[in-house]
C-alpha positions in Angstrom: -144.8 -229.4 23.9 -147.3 -226.5 23.6 -148.6 -227.9 20.3 -148.9 -231.4 21.8 -150.9 -230.0 24.7 -153.3 -228.2 22.4 -153.9 -231.3 20.4 -154.4 -233.7 23.4 -158.1 -233.9 22.8 -157.8 -234.9 19.2 -156.4 -237.8 17.2 -155.9 -237.4 13.5 -155.2 -240.6 11.5 -154.2 -240.9 7.9 -152.3 -244.2 7.8 -152.4 -247.8 9.0 -151.5 -249.0 11.5 -152.6 -245.9 13.4 -152.3 -247.4 16.8 -150.2 -250.2 18.5 -150.8 -252.3 21.5 -149.0 -250.8 24.5 -148.1 -247.6 22.6 -151.4 -246.0 21.9 -151.9 -243.9 18.8 -148.9 -244.0 16.6 -150.0 -242.1 13.5 -146.9 -240.4 11.9 -144.8 -241.4 14.9 -141.6 -243.3 14.1 -138.7 -244.7 16.0 -135.9 -242.7 14.4 -132.2 -243.0 14.6 -130.2 -239.9 15.7 -126.6 -238.9 16.1 -125.6 -237.1 19.2 -122.4 -235.0 19.3 -121.0 -235.1 22.8 -118.8 -232.0 22.3 -121.4 -229.7 20.7 -124.4 -231.4 22.2 -126.1 -231.3 18.8 -128.6 -233.9 17.8 -129.2 -234.7 14.2 -131.4 -237.3 12.6 -130.0 -240.2 10.5 -133.3 -241.7 9.3 -136.2 -239.7 7.9 -139.6 -239.0 9.4 -141.3 -241.9 7.5 -138.8 -244.6 8.5 -139.4 -246.8 11.6 -136.1 -248.3 12.9 -136.6 -251.8 14.0 -133.1 -253.0 14.9 -129.7 -251.4 15.3 -126.1 -252.6 16.0 -122.7 -250.9 15.8 -119.3 -252.0 14.6 -116.5 -252.7 17.1 -114.8 -249.5 16.2 -118.0 -247.4 16.5 -117.6 -245.9 13.0 -120.5 -247.7 11.4 -124.0 -248.8 12.3 -126.2 -251.4 10.9 -129.9 -250.7 11.1 -133.1 -252.3 9.9 -135.8 -249.9 8.9 -139.4 -250.0 7.5 -140.3 -246.9 5.5 -143.9 -246.3 4.7 -146.6 -243.8 4.0 -150.3 -244.6 4.2 -149.9 -248.4 4.7 -147.1 -250.2 6.4 -146.0 -253.4 4.7 -144.0 -256.2 6.2 -140.8 -256.2 4.1 -138.1 -253.9 5.5 -134.6 -252.8 4.5 -131.1 -253.1 5.8 -128.8 -250.1 5.9 -125.2 -249.3 6.8 -124.6 -245.9 8.3 -121.1 -244.4 8.1 -120.6 -242.0 10.9 -117.5 -240.4 9.3 -119.3 -239.7 6.0 -122.6 -239.1 7.7 -124.4 -241.2 5.1 -126.5 -244.4 4.9 -126.0 -247.1 2.3 -128.8 -249.5 1.5 -127.7 -253.1 1.8 -131.1 -254.7 1.1 -130.4 -257.9 -1.0 -134.1 -258.9 -1.7 -137.1 -256.8 -2.5 -139.5 -258.9 -0.4 -137.6 -259.7 2.7 -138.1 -259.2 6.5 -134.8 -258.7 8.3 -134.9 -259.8 12.0 -131.3 -259.0 13.0 -128.0 -257.8 11.5 -124.6 -257.8 13.3 -121.0 -257.3 12.6 -119.0 -260.5 13.1 -115.2 -260.6 12.4 -115.3 -258.0 9.6 -118.5 -259.3 7.9 -122.2 -258.9 8.5 -124.3 -261.8 9.6 -128.1 -261.3 9.3 -131.2 -263.3 9.7 -134.6 -263.1 8.1 -137.0 -264.6 5.6 -138.7 -263.8 2.3 -142.1 -265.0 3.7 -142.8 -266.7 0.5 -143.5 -270.2 1.8 -144.9 -269.8 5.3 -145.9 -266.2 5.5 -145.0 -263.6 8.2 -144.3 -266.3 10.8 -141.8 -268.1 8.7 -138.7 -269.1 10.6 -135.7 -266.9 9.6 -132.5 -268.1 7.9 -129.0 -266.9 8.6 -126.9 -265.2 5.9 -123.4 -263.7 5.5 -123.0 -260.4 3.7 -119.6 -259.3 2.4 -120.0 -255.5 2.4 -117.0 -254.9 0.0 -118.5 -257.2 -2.7 -122.1 -257.0 -1.6 -122.2 -260.8 -1.9 -124.8 -262.6 0.2 -124.5 -266.3 1.1 -127.0 -268.4 3.1 -125.5 -270.4 6.0 -127.0 -273.1 8.2 -129.9 -273.9 5.8 -131.0 -276.8 7.8 -131.7 -274.8 11.0 -135.5 -274.6 11.0 -136.4 -272.7 14.2 -137.4 -269.3 15.4 -135.0 -266.8 16.9 -136.2 -265.7 20.2 -138.1 -267.1 23.2 -141.6 -268.3 22.6 -142.2 -270.3 25.8 -145.2 -269.0 27.7 -144.9 -267.5 31.2 -146.7 -264.8 33.1 -143.8 -264.3 35.5 -141.0 -262.6 33.6 -139.6 -259.4 34.9 -138.5 -256.7 32.5 -136.6 -257.4 29.3 -133.3 -259.0 28.5 -130.8 -259.2 25.7 -131.6 -261.9 23.1 -128.7 -261.4 20.7 -125.0 -260.8 21.5 -121.8 -260.8 19.5 -118.7 -262.1 21.3 -115.5 -262.9 19.5 -116.3 -264.7 16.2 -119.8 -265.9 17.4 -123.3 -264.6 17.3 -125.2 -265.8 20.4 -128.9 -266.1 20.3 -131.9 -267.8 22.0 -134.1 -270.2 20.0 -137.3 -272.2 21.0 -136.9 -276.0 20.6 -140.1 -278.0 21.3 -141.0 -276.8 24.8 -137.7 -275.2 25.7 -135.9 -271.9 24.9 -132.2 -272.5 24.8 -129.0 -270.6 24.1 -127.1 -271.2 20.9 -124.3 -269.6 18.9 -123.3 -269.5 15.3 -120.1 -268.7 13.5 -119.4 -267.4 10.0 -119.2 -270.9 8.6 -122.8 -271.6 9.7 -121.9 -274.0 12.5 -124.5 -273.8 15.2 -123.8 -275.0 18.7 -126.4 -275.5 21.5 -125.0 -274.2 24.8 -127.8 -274.8 27.3 -129.7 -278.0 27.7 -131.7 -278.0 31.0 -135.5 -278.0 30.6 -137.0 -274.5 30.8 -136.4 -271.1 29.3 -133.5 -268.8 28.8 -135.1 -265.4 29.1 -132.0 -263.2 28.5 -128.3 -263.4 28.6 -124.9 -261.7 28.2 -121.5 -262.9 27.0 -118.1 -261.4 27.7 -115.0 -263.1 26.4 -116.8 -266.4 26.2 -118.2 -266.2 29.7 -122.0 -266.7 29.7 -124.5 -265.5 32.2 -128.3 -265.8 31.7 -131.6 -265.2 33.3 -133.7 -268.3 33.3 -136.8 -270.2 34.3 -135.4 -273.6 35.5 -136.7 -276.5 37.5 -140.2 -274.8 38.0 -138.5 -271.9 39.7 -139.1 -268.2 39.2 -136.4 -266.3 37.4 -132.8 -266.6 38.7 -129.4 -265.7 37.3 -127.2 -268.6 36.1 -123.6 -268.9 35.0 -122.8 -271.4 32.3 -119.6 -273.3 33.2 -118.8 -275.6 30.4 -122.1 -277.3 29.8 -123.2 -277.0 33.4 -125.6 -274.4 34.6 -124.7 -272.8 38.0 -127.4 -270.8 39.8 -125.8 -267.7 41.3 -128.8 -265.8 42.6 -131.4 -266.7 45.2 -134.0 -264.0 44.6 -137.1 -266.3 44.5 -136.0 -269.4 46.4 -138.6 -268.6 49.1 -141.4 -269.5 46.7 -140.1 -273.1 46.5 -140.0 -273.3 50.3 -143.2 -271.5 51.2 -145.7 -272.4 48.4 -147.1 -275.5 46.8 -145.6 -276.0 43.4 -147.4 -278.4 41.0 -145.0 -280.0 38.6 -146.3 -280.7 35.1 -146.3 -284.3 34.0 -145.5 -284.6 30.3 -146.9 -287.2 27.9 -147.1 -287.5 24.1 -149.6 -289.0 21.7 -150.0 -289.3 18.0 -152.8 -287.6 16.0 -154.8 -289.6 13.5 -152.3 -288.8 10.8 -149.3 -289.8 13.0 -148.1 -286.3 14.1 -146.7 -286.5 17.7 -148.2 -283.9 20.1 -146.9 -283.2 23.6 -149.0 -282.2 26.5 -148.9 -281.9 30.3 -151.1 -282.5 33.3 -150.7 -280.8 36.7 -152.1 -282.3 39.9 -154.0 -280.1 42.3 -152.9 -279.2 45.8 -153.5 -281.9 48.5 -153.9 -284.5 45.7 -155.4 -287.8 46.9 -155.1 -291.0 44.8 -158.5 -292.4 43.9 -160.3 -289.1 44.1 -161.8 -287.2 41.1 -161.0 -283.6 40.5 -162.3 -280.9 38.2 -160.0 -279.9 35.5 -159.2 -276.8 33.4 -157.8 -276.8 29.9 -155.4 -274.0 29.2 -154.7 -272.9 25.6 -151.7 -270.7 24.7 -151.7 -267.6 22.5 -149.8 -266.9 19.2 -150.6 -269.4 17.9 -146.9 -269.6 17.2 -145.8 -269.8 20.8 -145.3 -272.8 23.0 -146.1 -274.2 26.5 -143.2 -275.6 28.5 -142.2 -276.8 31.9 -141.8 -273.4 33.4 -143.5 -271.4 36.2 -146.9 -270.1 35.2 -148.6 -268.2 38.0 -152.1 -268.6 36.6 -151.7 -272.4 36.3 -150.1 -272.7 39.8 -153.0 -270.7 41.3 -155.6 -273.0 39.7 -153.8 -276.1 40.9 -153.7 -274.6 44.4 -157.4 -274.0 44.2 -158.0 -277.7 43.7 -158.0 -278.0 39.9 -156.2 -280.3 37.5 -154.5 -278.2 34.9 -154.1 -279.5 31.3 -152.2 -277.9 28.4 -150.6 -279.0 25.2 -148.8 -277.7 22.1 -151.1 -278.4 19.1 -150.2 -277.8 15.5 -149.6 -274.1 15.0 -147.2 -274.0 18.0 -143.6 -272.9 17.8 -140.5 -275.0 18.4 -141.0 -277.7 15.8 -140.2 -276.1 12.5 -142.1 -274.2 9.9 -144.4 -277.1 8.7 -145.7 -277.8 12.2 -146.3 -274.2 12.9 -148.1 -273.5 9.6 -151.9 -273.5 10.1 -152.6 -270.6 7.8 -156.1 -271.0 6.5 -156.8 -273.8 8.9 -157.7 -272.1 12.2 -160.3 -274.1 14.0 -159.6 -277.4 12.1 -156.5 -279.4 12.8 -155.5 -277.3 15.8 -159.0 -277.8 17.3 -158.8 -281.6 16.6 -155.4 -281.8 18.3 -156.6 -280.1 21.4 -159.8 -282.2 21.6 -157.8 -285.4 21.2 -155.4 -284.2 23.9 -158.3 -283.8 26.3 -159.5 -287.3 25.4 -155.9 -288.7 25.9 -155.5 -287.0 29.2 -158.8 -288.3 30.6 -157.9 -291.8 29.5 -154.5 -291.6 31.1 -155.3 -289.8 34.3 -158.3 -291.4 36.1 -158.4 -288.6 38.7 -159.8 -286.1 36.0 -163.5 -285.7 36.4 -164.6 -285.6 32.7 -168.0 -284.1 33.7 -166.3 -281.1 35.4 -163.9 -279.6 32.8 -163.5 -275.9 32.0 -161.5 -274.2 29.3 -159.6 -270.9 29.1 -157.0 -269.2 27.0 -155.9 -265.8 25.8 -155.4 -264.1 22.4 -155.2 -267.1 20.0 -156.2 -269.1 23.1 -159.2 -266.8 23.5 -160.1 -267.4 19.8 -159.9 -271.2 20.4 -161.9 -270.9 23.6 -164.6 -269.1 21.6 -164.3 -271.6 18.8 -164.6 -274.6 21.2 -167.8 -273.4 22.9 -169.4 -273.1 19.5 -168.4 -276.6 18.5 -168.9 -278.8 21.6 -170.8 -278.8 24.9 -168.3 -280.9 26.8 -166.9 -278.0 28.8 -169.0 -276.9 31.7 -167.5 -273.4 31.9 -165.2 -271.2 29.8 -163.1 -268.1 30.3 -162.2 -266.3 27.1 -159.4 -263.8 27.5 -158.3 -261.0 25.0 -160.0 -263.1 22.4 -160.8 -263.0 18.7 -164.4 -263.6 17.7 -164.8 -262.1 14.2 -161.9 -262.1 11.6 -163.7 -259.5 9.6 -163.9 -256.9 12.4 -160.3 -257.8 13.5 -159.1 -257.1 10.0 -160.4 -253.5 10.1 -159.8 -252.5 13.8 -156.6 -253.9 15.3 -153.0 -252.8 15.0 -151.9 -255.9 13.1 -155.3 -256.9 11.7 -155.0 -255.8 8.1 -151.9 -257.9 7.5 -152.2 -260.6 10.1 -155.7 -261.7 9.0 -154.8 -261.9 5.4 -151.6 -263.8 6.1 -153.1 -266.3 8.6 -156.6 -266.8 7.1 -155.5 -266.5 3.5 -158.4 -264.1 2.8 -159.6 -260.5 3.1 -163.2 -259.3 3.5 -163.2 -258.7 -0.3 -161.3 -261.7 -1.6 -163.2 -264.3 0.4 -165.7 -262.9 2.9 -167.3 -266.4 3.5 -163.9 -267.9 4.5 -163.3 -265.3 7.1 -166.8 -265.7 8.5 -166.4 -269.5 8.5 -163.3 -269.3 10.7 -165.0 -266.7 13.0 -166.3 -268.1 16.3 -169.2 -265.6 16.2 -170.7 -267.6 13.3 -171.4 -270.4 15.7 -172.5 -268.4 18.7 -176.1 -269.5 18.3 -174.9 -273.1 19.1 -173.2 -272.1 22.4 -174.5 -273.5 25.7 -171.4 -273.1 27.8 -171.4 -270.4 30.5 -168.6 -268.0 29.5 -166.7 -265.2 31.1 -165.0 -262.7 28.8 -162.0 -260.8 30.1 -160.7 -257.9 28.0 -158.8 -254.6 28.3 -160.0 -251.4 26.9 -156.6 -250.5 25.5 -155.9 -253.9 23.9 -155.3 -252.9 20.3 -153.9 -256.3 19.3 -157.3 -258.0 19.9 -159.6 -255.0 20.3 -162.4 -254.8 22.9 -165.0 -255.2 20.1 -164.0 -258.8 19.8 -165.1 -259.6 23.3 -168.2 -257.3 23.1 -169.5 -259.1 19.9 -169.1 -262.6 21.4 -170.6 -261.5 24.8 -173.5 -259.9 23.1 -174.1 -262.9 20.9 -174.2 -265.3 23.8 -176.6 -263.0 25.8 -178.8 -262.6 22.8 -179.1 -266.4 22.6 -179.8 -266.8 26.3 -176.4 -268.2 27.4 -175.0 -267.3 30.8 -172.2 -264.8 30.1 -170.3 -262.1 31.8 -167.9 -259.4 30.5 -165.2 -257.9 32.7 -163.3 -254.9 31.1 -160.1 -253.7 32.6 -159.5 -250.0 32.1 -156.1 -248.7 31.2 -154.8 -252.1 30.4 -153.8 -253.7 27.1 -153.1 -257.1 25.6 -150.4 -257.7 28.2 -152.7 -257.6 31.2 -151.9 -261.1 32.5 -148.2 -260.6 32.1 -147.4 -257.0 32.9 -150.6 -255.4 34.0 -151.0 -253.5 37.3 -150.7 -255.9 40.2 -154.2 -255.1 41.6 -155.7 -255.6 38.1 -153.9 -258.9 37.8 -155.2 -260.0 41.1 -158.7 -259.0 40.2 -158.4 -260.9 36.9 -157.4 -264.1 38.7 -160.2 -263.6 41.2 -162.7 -263.4 38.4 -161.3 -266.5 36.7 -161.3 -268.6 39.8 -164.8 -267.4 40.9 -166.3 -268.3 37.5 -164.8 -271.8 37.5 -165.8 -272.4 41.1 -169.3 -271.5 40.3 -169.7 -274.0 37.5 -167.2 -276.8 38.3 -167.4 -277.2 42.1 
């Protein structure tokens, strides 16, 4: 502690990544696995000082532990390793079956190991994982459920989730997990034969769950409500908590209306429109296009506070899941090397379709906003069209070259998603950078960024803001101190309120 105090004014970095969003500087810091002896109160390390433990699970008898670890010096790579720790022998055995593989989970099921992951060969770091069975005695690995083309986890966007919940659980002979399907996140289970069963079906999002002897409880976003606890009785969902029912009674809730359309090449795209508070048929309303982050996440029919606020302030809210989004398999999600092309075309066609379908949208008063990838797309849009009268770019990306060299995931994410590095194809990275087109922007734009956002670092907003001001475009930059990439979801309440005040104020200025 004395040493740490003496070094508090210094940061020494000699590896990448050297910082992480939400964690600060991480140089030579690892999540290590330790063993604690209750009788002697001794703590001894299981993993070494260069290994970062990413996942752990223990056997039913408590004698062995499965863990996934990424060991690196100088440069962290994406492939990781699977280990089995024997508590009695106090030794770890490497179970890694493939030299270039990213393990997402590993669990004991009925005497065997079921794990999931991908070799990232076909679709890169965002490739959907496959399930496998590992027989420890023979070290034999067999793939199961090869036709299951979906992510493991919840990718449905919301800014109203509280805390974290379990996403994987073993109960009996099943592994229970959450997966995103189109615009929903549902609960599934798989057995050792590879049979997958979907357990929940209501529209919305399963945010976390637990299972004991086949009895399922989960935290969910259902029926445009805030989170509640539900019990699964057969295939029926029974709400058993009433924490947030008051919102439904005391506030206006705008319910998204879903519609679909086909792109020029026949790809179906889904989108939604939310009517404003005190909606009157025959009247025209200003509208705001929302674009999600990721890009491999998805919008769904769940409560989004930002959208509900905008609707309450008199705006039509529009959003869609363009190509690049999660929930529809690897091929749909794969836009590597195509950022700003087919995804941009899908979003622009969605706006056209929404205007044609809903006569109450005033096409002369439309704004655009989004965060992270949505911030990138907002920056891209204002450099390629003047149809939007105002924009709010949040935690954005403006320059893929600077992002490569400054952010926590930049050096591997940029190469994977843009299929280039500053040395292999500088021009390609610059072509996909919104800053390249900043001299064509005419849209008044507000930039919102946090000074501790290491996922999309502050320099991304500063560069785009400076570029617009240099070219005489109305622009404003609001920097939130002490916040990171998660400002809109888990930032300090007063900061979140100020952020929303800035957004509404900017749109009111130019759209009303």
